[in-house]
N, C-alpha and C positions, 0 to 999 in steps of 0.2 A: 503494499499499500503505499502511496505517495501523498505527501502534504505540501501546503503552501500556506504563506501570509497573505490575507488579503492586502495588506498594505503594498505587496508587491506586484499587485495587477494594475495594468495601464488601463486606463479609460480616457473617454473624450477629455476629461478634466486635466490629465497630464500627459496626454499624448506626444507632446513635443520632447517630454524627457526620455521617450523610448527610442529616440533616434539612434542611440548607442548601439541598439540591437539590430539595426538594418543587416539584411543579410544573416541574419542568424537564426537558428531553431528557436520556436517557442508553440505555446498553445494559443488557439482563438476560441473564443466563444460569445454569446450574447447574454449569458448569465452566469453567476458564481455557479450555480449548479451543474449547469453544462460544462463549464469550464472544468470542474472536478472530475466528470464524467470523461472528459477528454484526456484528462491528466491520467486517470487510472487506465484508460484503453491506450495510451500512447499514441495519441493522434496527433502528431507533431506536424509543423509545416514552417516555412521560412517567411519571415517579416519582409516584405517587398516595398511596402508603401505605407506613409503616414499621410493622411489627407489634412489639410489645414482646417481649423475651426471655422472658418468663414465660407468654407464651401457647402454644397448640398449633402456631402458625404461625413460631415462632422459627426453625426451620430454613430457612425460605424467607421472610425478613422483608419483602422488597421487593415492592411491588404496583404494578401499571402500569395505564394507563387502558383496557388490555382485560380488566381484571379476573382477570390471571394473577399468580401468585406465583412468585418466584426467590429463589435463594440470594445470586446475585453480582449487583453493579450497579456500573456507572462511569459517570460524567456524561461528555458528550460533550466538555466543555470539556480533559477530561485525556486525549483521545485526539488525537495528532498525526501528522499527514502525514509518513512518511518521506522524507527528502531524498533525491533522485535525482542522480548523479553520472555523469560520463562521463570517460574518459580525456583528457588532455591532446592536441591536435592537432599542437602544435609546440613546439619550445624555446622560442620567443619567449613563447608562452602559458604554457609551465611557469614561467619567469622572472617573468612578471608576475604570476601567481596567487599564486606561493609565496612571491616575494620571496627566492628563492634563487638563488644565482650561483656562479661559480667560488670554490673555497675556503669555501664555506659550510659550516658544520657542521650534519648533520641526524642525528635519531634516527628509525629506521623499524622498521616490524615488519610480518610477513607474517601473515596471518590466514587460514586455511581457513574457508568458509562452514557446511559441515555435517559434523560440529557445528563451532560456531563455537569455533575452538583458535588460540592464539597459536603458530605453530610456528618462528618465526625472529624475534629482535629484534637490532638492528644499530645501529651509530653510526659515522659515516664524515664525511669530507670530500668534497664535489663536486670532483671532479679533471678531469672533460672532459666536453663537449657534441660530439656527432657527428651530423652529417646526411649520411646515405648516398645513393648515385645514385638509390636506389629510393624516395626520401622516407621513408625509415624513420629516426627518430630515437632516439638513444641520450644515456644520461645515465650517467656513471661516478661511483660513490660509493666511495671508496678504490679498490680494485681489482676492483671489480664493475660490469659494464655492465648496464644494463636498457634496453630499448626502452620507449617510453611506454606500451603496452599490457601489458607485464609490471609496469611499474611500478604501474599501476593496481591491482594485487592487492595493493599494500602500502599501508599508512598512515604519516603521519609526524607528529612532536610538534609542535604550535604552541601555544606559551602553556600548556603543561600540557595541552593537550587532543589527542589522536589524530584526525586527519581522513584521508580518502582523498587519495592522490596523484591529484588530478583536479579537475574544474571541476563546480560545482554547477549544474543546470540549471533 
């Protein structure tokens, strides 16, 4: 899956700034939803024209090498591949990847995906690590225990940046 920041999308209001991308690859659309679909489907094209704001094409200022005009454009270098994460497989992996251990302080939050909402924010100290006989691993923060799969639904704060309790694949 690929992602983009809406501030990197060019439209009629900032079309002149897109001139630096002439003859470069990008994605073209008439709505943000359509742009996202084209990005996921890898429907790229070359920016060949930018029509002036005082012409009859001002509402669709971007031309591509298929001789089509569009109202939105984003260059390929502004589209990023979304990072994929997985849950920790063991307490040792958790300790190694996070640098957290017993008595480490941790800020954490729970986020629902649809709609993306922060529902719980917490702060605590790691008070226990437990490996059960069925190979289920638990980490206790304060007085709340989480198995590693549950913990993967949370993010923790590292140097001012929230990141998943997991390993980047």
